[in-house]
C-alpha positions in Angstrom: 33.0 184.1 171.9 31.3 184.2 175.3 34.6 185.2 177.0 35.9 187.4 174.2 32.7 189.5 173.7 30.8 189.0 177.0 27.7 187.8 175.1 25.2 185.2 176.1 25.0 181.8 174.4 22.2 182.6 172.0 24.0 185.7 170.7 27.2 183.7 170.3 25.4 181.0 168.3 24.1 183.7 165.9 27.7 185.0 165.4 29.2 181.5 165.1 26.7 180.6 162.4 27.3 183.9 160.6 31.0 183.3 160.7 30.6 179.7 159.4 28.5 181.1 156.5 31.0 183.8 155.7 28.6 186.6 156.8 30.5 189.6 158.2 27.7 192.2 158.4 24.8 191.8 160.9 21.8 194.1 161.2 20.1 193.7 164.6 18.1 195.5 167.2 20.1 193.7 169.9 22.6 196.3 171.1 24.7 193.6 173.0 26.1 192.5 169.6 27.9 195.8 169.3 30.6 194.2 171.5 31.6 192.0 168.5 32.4 194.9 166.2 36.1 194.0 166.2 35.3 191.0 164.0 31.9 191.9 162.5 30.2 194.9 161.0 27.2 195.3 163.4 24.4 197.8 162.4 21.7 198.8 164.9 19.0 201.4 165.0 
């Protein structure tokens, strides 16, 4: 995920845990996670 999305390790751990739990929608204030929109529904404000 680090190479695919260009995220740091802490952001990748969040997405890996979400994927493991079957969570596909993430609400965050971290705009870096928008890079993962191809596999997740990322919502920011």
